[in-house]
C-alpha positions as CSV (number, residue, x, y, z in Angstrom):
1,M,-8.6,-48.4,43.0
2,L,-10.3,-45.7,41.1
3,Y,-8.6,-43.1,43.2
4,Q,-5.2,-44.6,42.4
5,I,-5.9,-44.4,38.7
6,F,-7.0,-40.8,39.1
7,V,-3.8,-39.9,40.9
8,Q,-1.6,-41.7,38.4
9,A,-3.4,-40.0,35.5
10,K,-2.9,-36.6,37.2
11,E,0.8,-37.3,37.6
12,W,1.1,-38.4,34.0
13,F,-0.6,-35.2,32.8
14,S,1.7,-33.1,35.0
15,L,4.7,-34.8,33.5
16,M,3.4,-34.3,29.9
17,A,2.8,-30.6,30.7
18,A,6.3,-30.2,32.0
19,R,7.7,-31.8,28.8
20,E,5.7,-29.5,26.6
21,E,7.0,-26.4,28.4
22,K,10.6,-27.6,28.0
23,G,10.0,-28.2,24.3
24,Q,8.4,-24.8,23.9
25,G,11.4,-23.2,25.5
26,L,13.8,-25.0,23.2
27,I,11.8,-23.9,20.2
28,E,11.8,-20.3,21.4
29,Y,15.6,-20.4,21.7
30,A,15.9,-22.0,18.3
31,L,13.8,-19.2,16.8
32,I,16.0,-16.5,18.5
33,I,19.1,-18.2,17.2
34,L,17.6,-18.3,13.7
35,L,16.6,-14.6,13.8
36,V,20.1,-13.6,15.0
37,S,21.8,-15.6,12.3
38,I,19.6,-14.1,9.6
39,V,20.5,-10.6,10.9
40,V,24.2,-11.4,10.8
41,I,24.0,-12.8,7.3
42,V,22.1,-9.7,6.0
43,A,24.6,-7.4,7.7
44,L,27.6,-9.2,6.4
45,T,26.1,-9.3,2.9
46,A,25.5,-5.5,3.0
47,L,28.9,-4.6,4.5
48,G,30.9,-7.2,2.6
49,P,32.4,-4.9,0.0
50,Q,33.3,-2.3,2.6
51,I,35.0,-4.9,4.8
52,S,36.9,-6.2,1.8
53,A,38.1,-2.7,1.0
54,V,39.4,-2.3,4.5
55,Y,41.3,-5.6,4.4
56,D,42.7,-4.7,0.9
57,Q,44.0,-1.4,2.3
58,I,45.6,-3.1,5.2
59,T,47.3,-5.6,2.9
60,T,48.5,-2.9,0.6
61,T,49.9,-0.9,3.6
62,L,51.7,-3.9,4.9
63,G,53.4,-4.5,1.6
64,G,51.2,-7.3,0.2
65,T,50.2,-7.7,-3.4
């Protein structure tokens, strides 16, 4: 009886450890995605006027207003 409780407790702790590792992996991926999105936002903010100038030049060349 005591041995069965010990085995069940061990299995339960193993399952909980596996869950925590999966959760940790998801958090790591979320942090990577957050970091990449911040870098993209900063880059677009810094390069915004230059990109707009290129599009304006293309529009003017094609005969737009």
